[in-house]
PyMOL CGO cylinders between C-alpha atoms (Angstrom):
from pymol import cmd
from pymol.cgo import CYLINDER

trace = [
    CYLINDER, 164.56, -261.89, -84.30, 166.48, -263.96, -81.32, 0.3, 1, 1, 1, 1, 1, 1,
    CYLINDER, 166.48, -263.96, -81.32, 169.73, -263.61, -83.47, 0.3, 1, 1, 1, 1, 1, 1,
    CYLINDER, 169.73, -263.61, -83.47, 169.34, -259.77, -83.36, 0.3, 1, 1, 1, 1, 1, 1,
    CYLINDER, 169.34, -259.77, -83.36, 168.61, -259.71, -79.36, 0.3, 1, 1, 1, 1, 1, 1,
    CYLINDER, 168.61, -259.71, -79.36, 171.97, -262.07, -79.17, 0.3, 1, 1, 1, 1, 1, 1,
    CYLINDER, 171.97, -262.07, -79.17, 173.88, -259.66, -81.16, 0.3, 1, 1, 1, 1, 1, 1,
    CYLINDER, 173.88, -259.66, -81.16, 172.65, -256.64, -79.31, 0.3, 1, 1, 1, 1, 1, 1,
    CYLINDER, 172.65, -256.64, -79.31, 173.56, -257.70, -76.05, 0.3, 1, 1, 1, 1, 1, 1,
    CYLINDER, 173.56, -257.70, -76.05, 177.12, -257.70, -76.05, 0.3, 1, 1, 1, 1, 1, 1,
    CYLINDER, 177.12, -257.70, -76.05, 177.32, -254.18, -77.48, 0.3, 1, 1, 1, 1, 1, 1,
    CYLINDER, 177.32, -254.18, -77.48, 174.82, -252.94, -74.93, 0.3, 1, 1, 1, 1, 1, 1,
    CYLINDER, 174.82, -252.94, -74.93, 177.51, -254.21, -72.37, 0.3, 1, 1, 1, 1, 1, 1,
    CYLINDER, 177.51, -254.21, -72.37, 180.24, -252.69, -74.11, 0.3, 1, 1, 1, 1, 1, 1,
    CYLINDER, 180.24, -252.69, -74.11, 178.62, -249.01, -73.77, 0.3, 1, 1, 1, 1, 1, 1,
    CYLINDER, 178.62, -249.01, -73.77, 177.05, -249.56, -70.15, 0.3, 1, 1, 1, 1, 1, 1,
    CYLINDER, 177.05, -249.56, -70.15, 180.33, -248.22, -68.32, 0.3, 1, 1, 1, 1, 1, 1,
    CYLINDER, 180.33, -248.22, -68.32, 180.28, -245.12, -70.48, 0.3, 1, 1, 1, 1, 1, 1,
    CYLINDER, 180.28, -245.12, -70.48, 176.64, -244.52, -69.50, 0.3, 1, 1, 1, 1, 1, 1,
    CYLINDER, 176.64, -244.52, -69.50, 177.16, -244.98, -66.04, 0.3, 1, 1, 1, 1, 1, 1,
    CYLINDER, 177.16, -244.98, -66.04, 180.26, -242.16, -66.09, 0.3, 1, 1, 1, 1, 1, 1,
    CYLINDER, 180.26, -242.16, -66.09, 178.17, -239.75, -68.13, 0.3, 1, 1, 1, 1, 1, 1,
    CYLINDER, 178.17, -239.75, -68.13, 175.41, -240.33, -65.26, 0.3, 1, 1, 1, 1, 1, 1,
    CYLINDER, 175.41, -240.33, -65.26, 178.05, -239.61, -62.69, 0.3, 1, 1, 1, 1, 1, 1,
    CYLINDER, 178.05, -239.61, -62.69, 179.07, -236.66, -64.37, 0.3, 1, 1, 1, 1, 1, 1,
    CYLINDER, 179.07, -236.66, -64.37, 175.51, -235.28, -64.25, 0.3, 1, 1, 1, 1, 1, 1,
    CYLINDER, 175.51, -235.28, -64.25, 174.98, -235.86, -60.73, 0.3, 1, 1, 1, 1, 1, 1,
    CYLINDER, 174.98, -235.86, -60.73, 178.33, -234.24, -59.88, 0.3, 1, 1, 1, 1, 1, 1,
    CYLINDER, 178.33, -234.24, -59.88, 177.39, -231.16, -61.71, 0.3, 1, 1, 1, 1, 1, 1,
    CYLINDER, 177.39, -231.16, -61.71, 173.79, -231.03, -60.47, 0.3, 1, 1, 1, 1, 1, 1,
    CYLINDER, 173.79, -231.03, -60.47, 174.69, -231.83, -56.77, 0.3, 1, 1, 1, 1, 1, 1,
    CYLINDER, 174.69, -231.83, -56.77, 177.73, -229.04, -56.91, 0.3, 1, 1, 1, 1, 1, 1,
    CYLINDER, 177.73, -229.04, -56.91, 175.32, -226.34, -58.37, 0.3, 1, 1, 1, 1, 1, 1,
    CYLINDER, 175.32, -226.34, -58.37, 172.26, -227.34, -55.85, 0.3, 1, 1, 1, 1, 1, 1,
    CYLINDER, 172.26, -227.34, -55.85, 174.55, -227.08, -52.89, 0.3, 1, 1, 1, 1, 1, 1,
    CYLINDER, 174.55, -227.08, -52.89, 176.18, -223.98, -54.14, 0.3, 1, 1, 1, 1, 1, 1,
    CYLINDER, 176.18, -223.98, -54.14, 172.98, -222.19, -54.33, 0.3, 1, 1, 1, 1, 1, 1,
    CYLINDER, 172.98, -222.19, -54.33, 171.75, -223.56, -51.07, 0.3, 1, 1, 1, 1, 1, 1,
    CYLINDER, 171.75, -223.56, -51.07, 175.11, -222.10, -49.54, 0.3, 1, 1, 1, 1, 1, 1,
    CYLINDER, 175.11, -222.10, -49.54, 174.49, -218.83, -51.30, 0.3, 1, 1, 1, 1, 1, 1,
    CYLINDER, 174.49, -218.83, -51.30, 171.14, -218.67, -49.52, 0.3, 1, 1, 1, 1, 1, 1,
    CYLINDER, 171.14, -218.67, -49.52, 172.12, -219.59, -46.16, 0.3, 1, 1, 1, 1, 1, 1,
    CYLINDER, 172.12, -219.59, -46.16, 175.08, -216.80, -46.90, 0.3, 1, 1, 1, 1, 1, 1,
    CYLINDER, 175.08, -216.80, -46.90, 172.33, -214.22, -47.58, 0.3, 1, 1, 1, 1, 1, 1,
    CYLINDER, 172.33, -214.22, -47.58, 170.19, -215.27, -44.56, 0.3, 1, 1, 1, 1, 1, 1,
    CYLINDER, 170.19, -215.27, -44.56, 173.12, -214.89, -41.89, 0.3, 1, 1, 1, 1, 1, 1,
    CYLINDER, 173.12, -214.89, -41.89, 175.18, -212.47, -43.91, 0.3, 1, 1, 1, 1, 1, 1,
    CYLINDER, 175.18, -212.47, -43.91, 178.27, -214.43, -44.23, 0.3, 1, 1, 1, 1, 1, 1,
    CYLINDER, 178.27, -214.43, -44.23, 179.82, -213.56, -47.29, 0.3, 1, 1, 1, 1, 1, 1,
    CYLINDER, 179.82, -213.56, -47.29, 181.11, -216.82, -49.28, 0.3, 1, 1, 1, 1, 1, 1,
    CYLINDER, 181.11, -216.82, -49.28, 181.75, -219.18, -46.03, 0.3, 1, 1, 1, 1, 1, 1,
    CYLINDER, 181.75, -219.18, -46.03, 178.70, -221.42, -46.45, 0.3, 1, 1, 1, 1, 1, 1,
    CYLINDER, 178.70, -221.42, -46.45, 178.78, -221.19, -50.38, 0.3, 1, 1, 1, 1, 1, 1,
    CYLINDER, 178.78, -221.19, -50.38, 182.45, -222.51, -50.61, 0.3, 1, 1, 1, 1, 1, 1,
    CYLINDER, 182.45, -222.51, -50.61, 181.74, -225.02, -47.96, 0.3, 1, 1, 1, 1, 1, 1,
    CYLINDER, 181.74, -225.02, -47.96, 178.35, -226.65, -49.35, 0.3, 1, 1, 1, 1, 1, 1,
    CYLINDER, 178.35, -226.65, -49.35, 180.16, -226.68, -52.59, 0.3, 1, 1, 1, 1, 1, 1,
    CYLINDER, 180.16, -226.68, -52.59, 183.04, -228.52, -51.69, 0.3, 1, 1, 1, 1, 1, 1,
    CYLINDER, 183.04, -228.52, -51.69, 181.09, -230.84, -49.41, 0.3, 1, 1, 1, 1, 1, 1,
    CYLINDER, 181.09, -230.84, -49.41, 178.95, -231.74, -52.57, 0.3, 1, 1, 1, 1, 1, 1,
    CYLINDER, 178.95, -231.74, -52.57, 182.10, -232.58, -54.42, 0.3, 1, 1, 1, 1, 1, 1,
    CYLINDER, 182.10, -232.58, -54.42, 183.45, -234.54, -51.76, 0.3, 1, 1, 1, 1, 1, 1,
    CYLINDER, 183.45, -234.54, -51.76, 180.41, -236.53, -51.15, 0.3, 1, 1, 1, 1, 1, 1,
    CYLINDER, 180.41, -236.53, -51.15, 179.69, -237.26, -55.00, 0.3, 1, 1, 1, 1, 1, 1,
    CYLINDER, 179.69, -237.26, -55.00, 183.21, -238.09, -55.86, 0.3, 1, 1, 1, 1, 1, 1,
    CYLINDER, 183.21, -238.09, -55.86, 183.35, -240.28, -52.89, 0.3, 1, 1, 1, 1, 1, 1,
    CYLINDER, 183.35, -240.28, -52.89, 180.40, -242.14, -53.86, 0.3, 1, 1, 1, 1, 1, 1,
    CYLINDER, 180.40, -242.14, -53.86, 181.67, -242.30, -57.39, 0.3, 1, 1, 1, 1, 1, 1,
    CYLINDER, 181.67, -242.30, -57.39, 184.70, -243.90, -56.07, 0.3, 1, 1, 1, 1, 1, 1,
    CYLINDER, 184.70, -243.90, -56.07, 183.09, -246.44, -53.87, 0.3, 1, 1, 1, 1, 1, 1,
    CYLINDER, 183.09, -246.44, -53.87, 180.75, -247.55, -56.63, 0.3, 1, 1, 1, 1, 1, 1,
    CYLINDER, 180.75, -247.55, -56.63, 183.81, -247.92, -59.10, 0.3, 1, 1, 1, 1, 1, 1,
    CYLINDER, 183.81, -247.92, -59.10, 185.73, -249.99, -56.44, 0.3, 1, 1, 1, 1, 1, 1,
    CYLINDER, 185.73, -249.99, -56.44, 182.43, -252.10, -56.07, 0.3, 1, 1, 1, 1, 1, 1,
    CYLINDER, 182.43, -252.10, -56.07, 182.17, -252.80, -60.06, 0.3, 1, 1, 1, 1, 1, 1,
    CYLINDER, 182.17, -252.80, -60.06, 186.03, -253.64, -59.85, 0.3, 1, 1, 1, 1, 1, 1,
    CYLINDER, 186.03, -253.64, -59.85, 185.73, -256.24, -57.44, 0.3, 1, 1, 1, 1, 1, 1,
    CYLINDER, 185.73, -256.24, -57.44, 182.71, -257.75, -59.03, 0.3, 1, 1, 1, 1, 1, 1,
    CYLINDER, 182.71, -257.75, -59.03, 184.37, -258.26, -62.63, 0.3, 1, 1, 1, 1, 1, 1,
]
cmd.load_cgo(trace, "trace")
């Protein structure tokens, strides 16, 4: 049983980075749609066509991609 655990650990380490990247893809997509929806609701309330909708959408993209870059840079330093 201990030999199985030792052989599976390097395999898990190989795929850990792929799982982290796919999780970030989900975060970017979810945050983009959430902020897009919130911007749409704010635009409906104030009567401003697509101003808040686009602003909130690009804000979500900027923040999530910036956070992804920050985490990737930190992982690069740790290795």
